[in-house]
C-alpha angles and dihedrals in degrees: 000000000000123000095261096053115105106245118212119222138158089255093057090045090056095043088053093049095050095044099036088232123175120248114230118250112274091231137005133248098238131202113267110245128196095221131052133157090229132019116195117196112211126047095215132112092285096048096044092045090052091050093047093051093045090055099039102036102029108027093238106138107150088093132134126203110198126189129175090220131021129309111282093004092126128056093326093070097035101056129099093247098236121149130192144145102206094113129149109243125059088236093052095043094054093047101050090042090061089050091050089053089053091051090052091057098032099100089059094043096049098031092230130105106247092181097237111186121188103201108145131265123241120198106190124215116207097171139041093252092049088054094052092051087053091056090047093051091044090056093049091047093052091049088056091047094251119146105242134131142165115252132189128243090267092058092043085058092054093050095044111022092181095062117099105232095171114131092231097074125107091247104028116202107240094179141304144234104249116204113180099190093058120103148121136293127191101255099203090052091053088051093045091046096050091044093050094046094046091049093050088056093055103269115143115229111200114188122185088032110126121197109231097176145358111232119224141164137195097029129133095242133069117306093010096295130132135045115358092022132107136220122256099173145284139288112224138176089265101047141290121309121202113216133150088213126053119177122197114214101153104125111198089020093049098110093047093053092043091057089060087066093044092250111125114205126206092237133127123194121229131171120240118201130211138181142195132207132216112279119268138162112310106259104146111071097174141052109257124199131181116188093184090052094041094231142114128184142181134169123236126227086258093054103255121141113232116201134187133179139186127301117276110260098230117072113236142142092228115114100190122128122244134214090227089060090052094047096049092042092053092049095051096044092051089054088062103036110018090172094078095060092118093051114113127225115235102191146336133209144173143227139188123259124199104215125197126197093252096037089242126115129258110231140164135024126000131197089276111081112239097015113110132177137212101178147110097075098141106184096343101069102104091050090056103041103105097044089044090056094045098050094040089055091050090051092051097046096046100036089229130102110258110242091236094061098036092100092058098059120138094241092068090084094061093038095051094236099132127173103219113206099156090109091060096049110127090234136020106268 
């Protein structure tokens, strides 16, 4: 952190508690300028991480992050905060493993407790085919140096005693992929940490600033947009901004924003719902996932159970909860843990997922010069936030596609070189 940044410590916490002092604001409300070197659309984890690494690793500080709402108000604050690296493809495994490494050291890097909890991750197998997939993933993981292995029902019971592993259930547990490095992180703290650090390095964070258009020239489409063109800036609800580089980090809204530059994306947007129970004594030490039952669950430090399920099948931009989700979730969770039948749900919510055909992201340059994308994350976005920011910043600063994100280029959809991660999805979509 730079010298002018407010550094948190136990001594300062004690002093503020005794004197009832006021903590300084985590980030400023900067003046709105009409020119920046880089404009990042989207004030979530990916956009803020990109801005942070541009400033800290490459000295590019004339950067604006614009968001139509508030920082972390989209998918970054609506996910279930699970992190892991036990993916299916070598490209994905290496990418998410780097992200997990950054999460491990994040509290020191950002001088903020992000509440990272390495508690282990269990992906349950209820069928022979699912068990074969677990063995496949375990071998891919081992080749990449990732700690993952297939364990039998008895060992599953040791890791998660509340699970019903008897053979007489409707969906018997035949085994599981156990990934010890997996765990959870407080998503709000991650967003606040990156925002605070980026701000202290000179990045401007503009909330309540909606992008209305991406300004281009020289392209083959209307208004100079499309292939062969180049970005000149963005039009926002607060005025125009000139910038030679514009980065799209807008998750569920990615395709709509990209259309503004004349670059269509193979993305559909679907809601993903989640729920949380009342707090109780901590009894679930690991993250538990069941693809067959379309559910994943973890327990917070305060004792609440946090549940997620599969994306809604119909594409929409609505984020309201549904009774159908609640009923299906309750039934599936009780198949795994019948002992929690008396627990009460406190609330449920929904977020938007930007889904690609191969369940892998779209990152890097596009046919429009100066327009880059970091989108298409589906249900994986929070897990990859730190490494996405790191690699996108490196790509912007050097003008060359970082080798870690090269497999995720937009052209793969026309060249048939897909990166199929559907088999590693937490639940069946």
